[in-house]
N, C-alpha and C positions, 0 to 999 in steps of 0.2 A: 318432646315426649321421651320418657325413659325407655331404654330397650326392654323388650319382653324377656321373660326368663329363658325362653327357648333360644332367642338370639344371643343372650348373654352366655348360655352354655355352649352354643356353637362357636362363639368367638374364643372362649377359653379352650375348648377342645382343639381348635385350629392352632392356637399359640403353643399349647403343650405338645401337640403332635409335631410341630416344627422343631421344638427343642429336642424332642426324642429323636427325630430324624437326623438333626444336625449332629447329635452324639454318635449315631451309627456311622454317619459319613466321616466324621473326624477320626474315628477309630477303625475305619475300614471294615465295618461289620455289615453283615447282610441285614436288610430290613425285614420285618415280620412277614411271613408268607406261609400259607398252608400247602404250598407245592411240596412234592415228595422230598425234595432236597432242602426245604426250608429249615430254619433253626428250630430246634426242639425245646428251647427254653427262652427266657426273656432277654438274655444277653446284657442286662443292666445289673452290674454288681450292686449289692446293698450299700456299699460304702460311697457310691456315687449319689449322694443324698438328694441333690437338686434334680437330677435326671430321674431317679426313682420316684421322687415326689411328683414329677410331671407325669410319669407313667401311671401312678396310682390315681392322680387327678383325672386323667383320661378315662380310666375305668369307671370312676365314680360319676363323672359328668355324662358319659355316654349312657350309663344305666339310667340316670335321672331323666335325660332327654328322651330316652325310649319310653319311660313310664308316662311322662307328660304327654307325649305325642299319642300314645295309646289311649290315654284317658282312663279314669277310674274303672269303668265297666270292663273294657277290653283288657286292662292290666290285670284285674282279678281273674278274668276268664282265660288269661294266658298261662295260668298255672294248671296244667292238665295232668291227670293221673297216669297218662301213657308216656310221660316225658322221657323216662329212662329205659323203656322197653328195648329199643334198638341197642343201647349200650349193654344191657343185660344179655341179649342174644349174641352180640358180637363176642363177648367173653365166654359165655357158657358154651357156645358152639365153635369157638375159636375161629371165627370168620376171618380175622386179620391174618391168621396163619394158613388159610386155605389156599393161598397162592403167593408166590414170592414177591417181595418188594422189587419194583422195577419191571414187573411183568403185568399183563392184563388177564382178566378172566371174565367169562360170561356168567350170567346168573345160573345157567345150567351147570357150568363147571364148579361153581361154589356149592351148588346143591349136591352134586355128586361127591364132593370132598367132605361135606359136613353131614350128609344124611337128611337134610331138610328138603321139603318140597320147594320146587323152583319158585312158586308164587310167594312162599314165605320169605325166601331169600330176597326176592325183588322188593317186597314190603319193607323188610328190615334194612336193606342197604339203602333204599331211597329215603327212608325216614332218617337214617344216620347221615346221609349226604346233606340233608337240610340242616343238620347239626354240625356240619363241617367235618365229618368223618367219612373217609373214602371220597372218590371222585368217579364220575361217569363221563369219560371223554367222548364216547359215542353211545347211542341208545343201546342199552343192554350189555354194555361192556364196562367193567369195573377196574379201576386202578387204585393204587394206594396214594394217599396224600401224607403230609407230615404227621397228622394225628393217627391215622391207621398204621402208618409205619412205626410210630412209637409203641403202639399196642402190640405190633408184631415182634418188635425187637427188644423191648424192655419188659421183662417178666414182672418186675416190681410194680410198674405202672399198670400192667395187665391185671395183676392181683388186686391192686387198689380199686380199679373199676369193677372187677368181679365182686370183690367184697362189698363195695358200695351198693351195687345193684342187686346182687343175689342174697346178701346177708343183711346189710344195714337198711336197705330200702324196705325189705319185708319186716324187719324189726321196727323200723320207724312207723310203719302203718299200724302197728299194734301198740305203740307207746301209750296212747290215751287209754286203750283198753287195760294195759298193765297198771296205769295210774289209778284207774277206777277199781280194778280188781284188788290191788294191794295199796290202799290209801295210806300215805305216810311211811311207806316202806323205805328202809335203807339197805335192804339185802340185795346183794349182787345177783342172786339166783331168782329174784322175783321180777324179771323182765322177760319179754318174749325172745330176746336174743339169746338168752342162756340155754335155750332148748337146742342149740346148734353147736355143741362143743367140737364136733368133728371138723369144723371149719376154722379152727384156731390157727392152723399152719398158714392158710391163705391170709387170714386177718393179720397175723404177725408180719408176714412179708409185706402186706399192704402198708402197715405202719412204717416200714422202712422208707417209703416214699416221703414221709414227713421227716423222720429223724436223720435221713441222709441228704435232705434237701437244703436249699438256700435258707439261711436263718437259723439252722440247727447245727452249724459247724461247732466242733468241739473247742475251737479257739475261744469261743465266748465263755466257756467254763474255765479254761486254762488261764485266760488273761484278766478275768474280772473278779477274782477272789484272791485274798492275800495268802496263797498257799506257801509262799516263801517265808512267811513269818511263823510257821509252825515249828521250826527248829527241830529237825529230825523226828517229826511227829508221825502219827499213824492215822490213816484215813480208811474208814469202812464205808463201802458203797453197798447199799441194800437194794436188791432187785437189779443188780449190775449187769446181768446177762453175760455177754462175751468180754466185758471189761474194757471196752474201747475208751471210755471216758477216763478211767484210771491210767490206762496206758499213755494217753495224751498228757495227763498231768505229770505222771512219773518221769516222762522224758524231759520235761522242762525243769522239774524240781527233783534232782537226784538224791536229795537227803531224805525224802519221804518214803514211807512204806505203806502198802495198801493191802486191804482184804476185800475181795469182791464176793458178795454173798448172793446166792440165788437158790432156787430149788434144785434138788440133787441131779435130775437129768440134764439141766442146763449146765451145771457146774462140771459134770463129767465130760461133756463135750467141750466146754470152754478150756479146761485144763490142757487139752491137747494143742491149743492154739496160742499159748502164751509166748510172746517173742523171747528169744533166747536172752537178749540183753536186759530183759526186765524180770526174768524168772526168779531172781533172788529178792525182788522187792514187791512183786504183785502176786499174792497168793489167793487161791479160790477156796471158798468154804460153803458147804451146803447149809442153808439156814432158811427157815420160814419166819418172815418178819412179824408174824402175829404172836410168836412166842418169845421168851426172854432172850435178849441179846447176849451172846456168849463172849464177845470181844469187849473186855472191860478196859476203861481208861483211855480209849482212843481220843484223838483231838477233834476229829470231824466225823460225823455220821451223815452220809450223803445219799440223797434220793434224786435220781434224774427222771422226771416225767413219770413218777410212780403214784404219788398220793392223789393226783386228780382222777385216778381210776377208782377211787374208793370214796364212799359216803363219809360224812363226818364221823359217824359211829365207828367206822373201821379205821379212819385216819387217827382218831384218838387212841384206839387200841394199839395201832402200830407205834405211835409215839410213846405210849406208856410202857410198851415192851422194852424200850431203850433204857428206861429210868434206872434199873438196878446196875447198869453198866456205866452210867455217866459220872464223870468227875466234874467238879465245879469248873466252869469255863469252857466245857466242851461245846462245840458248835453243831447245830443241826442245819445242814445246808440243803436247800431244795432248788432244783432247776426245773421250773414248772410254769404252767399257764397262770396268768393273772388277767382277769376280766377288766376291761377299761370302764371308766365312767361313761355314760352315754354321750356321744357326740365329740369325743376328744381325738378320734382318729377317723380316717376315711370310712365311708359306709361300707365299701368293699372289704376292707380289713376287719372292721367290726363285725360284719356279717359272717365272716369266716370263723371268728371267735365265738359268736353267739351260736352258730351252727354246731361247732365242736362241743359247746356247753350242753346243747340238747342231745347230741350224740352220746355223751357220757351218761345221761339219764336213760337213753334208749338201750344202751348195751350193758351198763353196770349199776344202774340206779344211783349213780353218782352225779356230780356236777362240777363245773369249774368255779373258781372263787375270785372275788375281788380281794384287794389287799387286806381290808378289814376282816374279811371272812377267814383268811389265813391266820390273822392274829387271834381270832376267836377260837380256832381249832387248837392252837397251842395253849391258850388260856384254859380251855375246857379239859385238855389233857392233863395239865398240872400248872398251878400258878407259879411254879419255880422255873418254868420256861419263860425267858424274856425275849419276846419277838422284837427283832431289831430292824424289821422292814426289809426292803429289797430294792433292786434296780433292774431295769431292762437294758442290757448293753446295746449300744448302737448297732443296728443291723441284725439283732437277735430276735427270734420269735418268743423265746422263753425268758422268764425272769430268773435272777438269782435271789433267793430269799434266805434269811439267816435268823436263827433263834439260838440263844445261849442258855445253857443249863446253869442256874445259879446255886443249885444244891440246897 
């Protein structure tokens, strides 16, 4: 008799776990643990393709095994509306900061530090412990584990959880209402998220947990486009913020010049942080990319993780604003998300991309795009844009997409 699906999954999980554990042992690395001194990241570099594939397979297979063992009814009922309450409370009331890492605290101690009632602290902490945040070594006594330690020590991760639970969770609950209220809308201000502009700082900091994380390294941009073939050319980065991408490219390709554009308050702050060795080749300019591009005749106009924030209507407007400045042969280079065809990657990885796609609708009335969708955006902007496709560098989360202006 053929093995059942659950035993097949269990066998695969065991084999992949052995491969992962052998890698840790061979490289003298700690094994995964939520103990307070446990590793705070996966420890498997993206370039270790076979080991990373084993790690991803474990995630996929354990999730499928869990669903099968639950069965359809309990699986559907496992999605509860209170899933994120304890994480929201931990960040809003800064529970992870209420006592030092390496120390212990009672529920009463945490209540006194946060202003919450002791009964609410007990509810929140014990709910979070079920989710592997905090530990309770003795009844009523709380200590940090690796997860709560990360929240206490890494403000970027703390802001990510806070933005997810205090801002995005609330906006997500209203997404269907917004779709019903504004049918067919492509306007960024016709979402429920747009009512909370004062939270922009925290959201921006939360996004750093993506852009500074594994798979977003600037080396993927530097090493996977033929910058060296531009021959003393000029690169304009739109929405370039602090200019980090251009700094990285400039250091490897010393013949190139760069203009980093963003809104005036961003540019004023960024100008003060230009590395001395790049000050003569990387300039900053205040510019709104919805209006006509002032830098004419550049070789590349570069957008890093910008256009996925905007609906097709506004992507088209952004691209059309470039046209008066474009010379024949100029390249539009995007470093952005590309949605996969269903089933071509692990369910865990695809789930993350599908979730981001919905998040863009939730907060910006935008959406992520498949490769054909990107081609369509350029065609709708102007038929003289020739979309040349793109590639996802090994180990990268974002693609490099290229279109050429034919004039």
